[in-house]
N, C-alpha and C positions, 0 to 999 in steps of 0.2 A: 561320621565321626562314632569308632565304635570307644564300648564305654570302659573297656582300659584304656583306649589315650583321651583321652578327656585332663588338658590337661588343668583345667581345675572343677571343683565343685558344687561353691558358694560364690560365688560374689557378694559382696557387700556396696554401699553403695553412699556413700556419705551427699547428706547435700544442703544448700541452705535453700531460701526464697526468693533467688540471684534472678538477673532478666531473659539467661539463660536453661531455665529450669527445664522445659516442660524440652530443649531441642537438650538438651542430657538426659532426661528420663526417656528419649524416645536412641535415642543411642545405648541407656546402657542395656534394656532389654531390647538394641534388635544383639549387642554382641552376648546376650546372655543365650539365647533362642539359638548362636552360634555353637555354643559351645555346650548346647542340653546339659546348662545349670538353672540352680536352684535362685531368686536371685530376695537380696532383704537392701532394701531402700532406706533408710535410716535418717532422720534427723532431728540433733538434740538441740532441741526449746519448747517453747511454749505452745503444748497447743490448741491447736481453735477449731471449732467449726468450718470457718473460712479456709484455713491451710488445708483441714482437710480436703474440702469441697473440688481446694485449686486442683490435687493431689488424683485423687475423685476421677477429676473431667479429664486430665490426664489419660493415665493410664487406657477409660474408657479410646481412645486415640491410638493406644500402641499398634502396632503391626503387626504382629504377633501376640493376636489374647489368647494365647495355651501358656507364653508367656510372664503372665501377672505374678507380679510381685508381692513381697511380704512388705508394710509398711512399718516398719517404728518409729 
């Protein structure tokens, strides 16, 4: 896809720690890769070591590792 035809430059994905978190992150990273966009994952809530470890573990399994999102 030509950069002038990219419909999005950045995708912001807000998430909660629901049972579908892993599949949601895997899907949004696939979409970001397809559109060649920057991806920001946003969680509003307390940042804990357990939550950070969960996100890091999921990100290690994404199909396109070059699409590493920014986590906020």
